C-alpha positions as CSV (number, residue, x, y, z in Angstrom):
1,M,4.0,-2.4,-15.5
2,R,2.3,-5.8,-16.1
3,Q,2.6,-8.6,-13.7
4,L,1.0,-12.2,-14.2
5,W,0.7,-14.5,-11.2
6,I,-0.1,-18.3,-11.0
7,L,-2.1,-18.9,-8.0
8,L,-1.6,-22.1,-6.3
9,G,-3.9,-24.0,-3.9
10,W,-3.3,-27.0,-1.5
11,S,-3.3,-30.5,-3.0
12,P,-4.2,-33.2,-0.4
13,D,-2.9,-35.7,-2.6
14,Y,0.8,-34.3,-2.4
15,G,0.4,-32.5,1.0
16,A,1.6,-29.3,-0.6
17,P,0.4,-26.2,-2.5
18,T,0.8,-27.7,-6.0
19,T,-2.6,-27.1,-7.7
20,A,-2.8,-24.3,-10.0
21,V,-6.2,-22.6,-9.3
22,A,-6.0,-19.4,-11.4
23,V,-3.9,-16.8,-13.3
24,L,-4.1,-13.3,-12.0
25,G,-2.8,-10.5,-14.0
26,L,-2.1,-6.9,-12.8
27,D,-1.5,-3.8,-14.8
28,I,0.1,-1.4,-12.6
29,G,0.3,2.3,-13.2
30,A,-1.4,5.3,-11.5
31,T,-4.1,2.6,-10.6
32,V,-4.2,-1.0,-10.5
33,T,-6.4,-2.9,-13.1
34,R,-6.8,-6.7,-12.5
35,H,-8.1,-9.8,-14.6
36,I,-8.4,-13.3,-13.2
37,E,-9.2,-16.7,-14.9
38,W,-10.0,-19.5,-12.8
39,V,-9.0,-23.0,-13.5
40,P,-12.1,-25.2,-14.0
41,R,-13.1,-27.7,-11.5
42,E,-10.7,-26.6,-8.8
43,Y,-13.4,-25.4,-6.4
44,Q,-11.9,-26.8,-3.0
45,A,-8.3,-25.8,-3.7
46,C,-9.2,-22.3,-4.9
47,Q,-11.2,-21.3,-1.8
48,T,-8.4,-19.4,0.0
49,W,-7.7,-17.4,-3.2
50,R,-11.3,-16.7,-3.8
51,E,-11.6,-15.1,-0.2
52,R,-8.2,-13.2,-0.7
53,I,-9.2,-11.7,-4.1
54,A,-12.8,-11.0,-2.8
55,T,-11.6,-9.1,0.2
56,T,-8.6,-7.3,-0.9
57,P,-9.1,-3.8,-2.8
58,T,-7.5,-3.9,-6.2
59,D,-5.0,-1.2,-5.4
60,E,-3.5,-3.3,-2.5
61,L,-3.1,-6.4,-4.6
62,P,0.4,-5.8,-5.6
63,A,1.6,-5.3,-1.9
64,C,-0.4,-8.3,-0.7
65,L,1.0,-10.7,-3.4
66,A,4.5,-9.8,-2.2
67,L,3.5,-11.5,1.0
68,W,1.2,-14.2,-0.4
69,E,4.1,-15.3,-2.8
70,N,5.8,-17.0,0.4
71,S,2.5,-18.5,1.8
72,P,2.9,-22.1,2.9
73,I,-0.6,-23.0,2.2
74,A,-1.6,-20.8,-0.9
75,P,1.4,-19.1,-2.6
76,A,1.5,-17.2,-5.7
77,V,4.3,-17.7,-8.5
78,R,5.0,-14.7,-10.6
79,V,5.6,-15.6,-14.4
80,E,6.7,-13.7,-17.3
81,P,3.8,-13.1,-20.0
82,M,3.8,-15.9,-22.6
83,S,4.1,-13.2,-25.5
84,P,3.1,-9.7,-26.0
85,A,-0.6,-9.3,-25.6
86,P,-2.9,-6.3,-26.7
87,D,-4.5,-6.2,-23.2
88,L,-4.4,-7.7,-19.8
89,A,-7.2,-10.0,-20.3
90,A,-5.5,-11.5,-23.4
91,A,-2.3,-12.0,-21.5
92,V,-4.2,-13.7,-18.6
93,Q,-5.9,-15.9,-21.2
94,A,-2.7,-16.8,-23.0
95,Q,-1.3,-18.0,-19.7
96,I,-4.2,-20.0,-18.6
97,D,-4.4,-21.6,-21.9
98,D,-0.8,-22.7,-21.7
99,L,-1.4,-23.9,-18.0
100,L,-4.3,-26.1,-19.2
101,R,-2.6,-27.5,-22.3
102,P,-2.0,-31.3,-21.8
């Protein structure tokens, strides 16, 4: 099963977690595979997510995302893949490209 998540960081301008900082993709089967693409130039807003991803074993990410989805400071929003993709990296890249499109 494939999951794509948009990771949000805190925006001091809006006083809410409205800044998209990354797209995280998971392929969940017998093992969990992950791929992440970070939004350029969002260094401060992505700190919470960088720490979470760095300290969470990949196999535990699906359960943790279920909790982080409701975080008031740095939530995750599950989205459907943009289109069928040949692999996880392509699915994540398509989503980040759409996110960055003006």
